C-alpha positions as CSV (number, residue, x, y, z in Angstrom):
1,M,0.0,0.0,0.1
2,S,1.1,3.4,-0.8
3,I,1.2,6.5,1.3
4,L,-1.9,7.6,-0.2
5,E,-3.7,4.6,0.4
6,W,-2.7,4.8,4.0
7,L,-3.6,8.5,4.3
8,A,-7.3,7.9,2.7
9,H,-8.1,4.8,5.2
10,G,-6.7,7.2,8.3
11,A,-9.3,9.8,7.0
12,V,-12.0,7.5,6.7
13,L,-11.3,6.2,10.3
14,I,-10.9,9.7,11.8
15,L,-14.5,10.6,9.8
16,M,-16.0,7.2,11.2
17,V,-14.9,8.0,14.7
18,V,-16.4,11.6,14.5
19,V,-19.6,10.2,13.1
20,L,-20.0,7.7,15.4
21,P,-21.3,9.8,18.4
22,F,-23.8,11.5,16.3
23,A,-25.2,8.3,14.8
24,W,-25.5,6.8,18.2
25,R,-27.4,10.0,19.3
26,L,-29.8,9.7,16.4
27,E,-30.3,6.1,17.2
28,R,-31.4,6.8,20.7
29,Q,-33.7,9.7,19.7
30,I,-35.4,7.5,16.6
31,A,-35.9,4.8,19.4
32,A,-37.4,7.2,21.8
33,L,-39.6,8.6,19.0
34,R,-40.9,4.9,18.4
35,R,-41.6,4.3,22.1
36,E,-43.6,7.6,22.4
37,G,-45.5,7.0,19.1
38,A,-48.1,5.0,20.9
39,G,-48.6,7.4,23.3
40,L,-48.8,10.1,20.7
41,E,-51.5,8.2,18.9
42,A,-53.5,7.9,21.9
43,G,-53.1,11.5,22.3
44,A,-54.4,12.1,18.6
45,A,-57.4,9.7,19.2
46,G,-58.3,11.7,22.3
47,L,-57.9,14.5,20.6
48,D,-60.0,13.6,17.7
49,E,-62.8,12.3,20.1
50,A,-62.6,15.6,22.0
51,T,-63.2,17.4,18.8
52,R,-66.0,15.2,17.6
53,A,-67.7,15.9,21.0
54,A,-67.2,19.6,20.7
55,E,-68.7,19.7,17.4
56,A,-71.6,17.7,18.4
57,A,-72.2,20.1,21.6
58,L,-71.7,23.1,19.2
59,A,-74.6,21.6,16.7
60,R,-76.9,21.4,19.7
61,L,-76.0,24.7,21.2
62,R,-76.7,26.3,17.7
63,A,-80.3,24.4,17.4
64,T,-81.1,25.9,21.1
65,A,-80.0,29.2,20.2
66,E,-81.9,29.4,16.9
67,G,-85.0,28.0,18.9
68,A,-84.5,30.5,21.5
69,G,-84.3,33.3,18.8
70,R,-87.5,32.2,17.2
71,A,-89.1,32.1,20.5
72,V,-88.0,35.7,21.2
73,A,-89.0,36.9,17.9
74,E,-92.5,35.3,18.4
75,R,-92.9,37.2,21.8
76,V,-91.9,40.4,20.3
77,A,-94.4,40.1,17.1
78,V,-97.0,39.6,20.1
79,A,-95.9,42.3,22.2
80,E,-95.5,44.8,19.5
81,P,-99.2,45.6,19.1
82,L,-99.6,45.5,23.1
83,R,-96.8,48.2,23.2
84,D,-98.8,50.4,20.8
85,D,-101.8,50.2,22.6
86,L,-100.2,51.0,25.8
87,R,-98.8,54.1,24.3
88,Y,-102.2,54.9,22.9
89,L,-103.6,54.6,26.3
90,T,-101.1,56.4,28.2
91,E,-101.2,59.1,25.7
92,R,-105.1,59.2,26.3
93,A,-104.3,59.2,29.8
94,E,-102.2,62.0,30.1
95,S,-104.6,64.2,28.3
96,V,-107.6,63.2,30.6
97,A,-105.3,63.8,33.5
98,D,-104.3,67.1,32.2
99,R,-108.0,68.1,31.5
100,L,-109.0,66.7,34.6
101,D,-106.2,69.0,36.4
102,G,-107.4,72.1,34.4
103,L,-110.9,71.5,35.7
104,V,-110.1,71.1,39.3
105,R,-108.1,74.2,39.0
106,T,-110.7,76.2,37.4
107,A,-113.5,74.9,39.5
108,R,-111.5,75.6,43.0
109,P,-109.7,79.0,43.2
110,L,-106.2,78.7,43.9
111,A,-105.6,79.5,47.7
112,S,-103.3,82.6,48.7
113,A,-99.5,81.8,49.5
114,G,-100.5,81.9,53.3
115,E,-103.6,80.3,53.4
116,A,-104.1,76.6,53.7
117,P,-105.8,74.7,51.1
118,A,-109.5,73.9,51.6
119,A,-110.5,70.3,52.4
120,P,-112.4,68.5,49.4
121,R,-116.1,68.9,49.3
122,S,-117.2,65.6,47.7
123,E,-115.7,61.9,47.4
124,A,-114.8,62.3,44.1
125,E,-112.6,65.4,44.5
126,R,-111.0,63.2,47.5
127,E,-110.2,60.4,45.0
128,L,-109.0,62.5,42.6
129,L,-106.5,64.1,45.1
130,R,-105.2,60.9,46.3
131,A,-104.7,59.8,42.6
132,L,-102.7,62.8,41.8
133,Q,-100.6,62.4,45.1
134,A,-100.1,58.8,44.3
135,A,-98.9,59.6,40.9
136,R,-96.3,62.0,42.0
């Protein structure tokens, strides 16, 4: 063998010695991955099952929300005419109360600042005064 062949063999030997720890570490990591592969598969299966359960729960939640939305829409549709009726009755009641207040003021002269107001003369006046005081 020539010197060149000895140098080539030496270089290959040195390279093998340098590569050997890296190969050994790589082999251990591959073995660890194989051991943990079963756990990883079980984890993936559990995640898949949890995802399916969440999707089913979400579908039920959507159905419940849609049903509740329809129920609220129906109640609002029923309540709108009632709201309009109440608004009309309130406006009428305010105008009647204003007319009654005006009639009471004109029927009974206002007391001067130092005098106490006169006692109501009839049951209707007492009821009207009670209703006005309760409204305040």
